[in-house]
N, C-alpha and C positions, 0 to 999 in steps of 0.2 A: 291377350283378352279370353273373357270368361264366355262372350256371347255373341254370333257375329249375326247380324240383322240386315236381310237384301229386299228392301221394298218395291222392288217392280222398274219398269222400264227398262229392262237389259237390251232392249232395240228397238231400232226407231219405226220404218214403215221394211225390211228388210229379216226375218228370222234366220236366213238361212247364217248370219255372221252370230249366232250364235254356239255354235262350239267351239270359234277363235277364241269367246268372249269364256267360254269354260274351261280352255288351255288355262288361264290365270286364275280362274275363281277355284280351281283347285287345290290350288295350293296354300287357299285359307287355312285359319289352322285357330279352333278358340276351345277351350277346355268342356263348355258344356255343349258344343256345337255351331250348327250353323244355320242360319233358318231362312226362309225368302218365300215372296207373297207374289204374287200378280200384278203387272202395271199395265195401262188401258193399253198401252203403245204394242204391249206383247198381246194383249187379245184379239188386238185388231188384226195384228198379222198371222196369228197362228193359233192351233188347239192347245188349250190344259195342257193336257196330255204330252206333248210335244217338250214343253216347258219343265213341267213335271219328270219324263224320263231322265231328258238331261241331267238337271239339278242333281234329283238323288242316285242318277252316276258317277255325282261327283262327290258324292257323302253329303249333299246338302239337302234338311228337311224343306220341303217344297209344301205349303200350306194352302190349302183353296178350300174357304170355309169351312175350315175343320182347327183343332188345337189339339197341340201334345203337353206332355206332363213330365220336369224335370224334377228331380230329386238333389237339394243345395245344401249342405249343412243339417241335415236331417228336415227342410224344411222343403214343400213344397211350391214352385210355380210353374205357370204353365203358360205354353205360348201359344197364339190363336193369329190367324192367317185367315184375311178376307180375301174371296175371287175379288176382280178390280170391278169400280162401280161406274163407269160409264162405258155405257152398254152392256156391264157384264152380268153377273148372276149373285153377286152379293148378298150374304146372308147372314145378318149380325147375331141372330139368335140360334142360329144352326153353327157357325161358328164358333160361338161360347157357351155351346152345350155343352151341360152335365159338368161345367166348371165350378164346385164349391164357391157362395159368396164372400165366404170368407179368408178365402185365398186367392192370389195375389197373379194377374196378370198383364202378360204383354202382349197386344195384337199389334201385329203388323195389317198397315191400313193403307194404300197406295195414295187413296186421295184423302187429303187430309177435313174434308169439310164434311165427311162420312163420323166423325167424331161424336155429334147431338145424336146421330144415332145408335151407335155403338154406346154410349152412356146411356141410352132410354133402355136398354138391357141391363145394365151392371156396372158398378163401379169397375172403369179400366184404368188400372193403376199408372199404366203407362201406355198410349200407342204413336207407334212408328208410323211415319208416311214422309212423303215425299210428293212427286208430280208437279210442285210450282216450278221449282228450278231457285225456291226464294225471291222469286221475281224475275229470274235472269238477270234486266235491265231495272237497275235502281236508281232514282234522284239522289245522288250525294247526299252527306250529314243530316237530311232525313229520313232517310231510308225507306221510301215510299216506291212502293211500285206501282206504276200506269197502266199496268196489262196486266190481269187474272185471268187465268183458267177458269175454268168450267171443273167447279167442286173442289174449287181451291183457292175461292171468291175471299172466303170468312178467316182461314188461319193458312197464310201464308209463309213464313218464317218459325224458324226460333220454338219457343215454349211458351207453351200454356196451358191453362188450369180450372175446372169448371168442376166446382165443389168439390170431389174427392178424387177426380181425371185429373190426369194429366195429360199431356197431348205432344210432342217433340216433331216438327216437321222438321225435314235437311233441305240442304240446298242443295245436294246431290252435286254430282260430276259433269254432267252430259248440258246439252242445249236443244230445245226444242226449237222449230220453225228458223230464222234465223240464226245462225252460226255463232252466235255475239254475247257476252257475258260483259257488266257493264255495274261497278261498284259493285260486283257480287258473284267474287268470285266461290269454286268449286269446291265443296268440302265435305269433311267423309267423319264423321262424327265423332266424339270420344264421351258417352254419357257414364256416369261414376253416379249408382244407384243405391241409396242407402233407405235399411228398412225407418221407419219414426219409432222414435225414443217413446 
């Protein structure tokens, strides 16, 4: 793959398990890099510096209200990552600072409902989010998620578009609360991005 994006909630309520996770994540390979952002459970269990040090020691760029620039085939692509939203210090303007409006940006934002705030600052070519687990337990056939989570009520799973901005919310691989998924299997999303013709 060209890029791997990790959008938070690496732990549930015990940050001491992170080194064990990192022993697996450090084996990931991507042509242009691996990028990560904070999730709310991460922020509730330890400091941002704790996560940053573990991820960056594993060669993974950890973005908290900041962005970085890649050059791919002579064109610029910006990867931006916020802090977590739920009791965190997310700052959309700071996250997107100094990115030219004509250049594309992929934003890593754990909680998907922050999409509206990000779009208020500029076009977001693609926001990647998690947080909702796709609803975790859904009603079969109609795909309805009867229980939603704060900051994951408007955008629960899949692809959304607002004007020229796009959002993809992954189901992720874990669970929250009761360790059950129903009609909502875990997923690692593989997305193919194409320039507009």
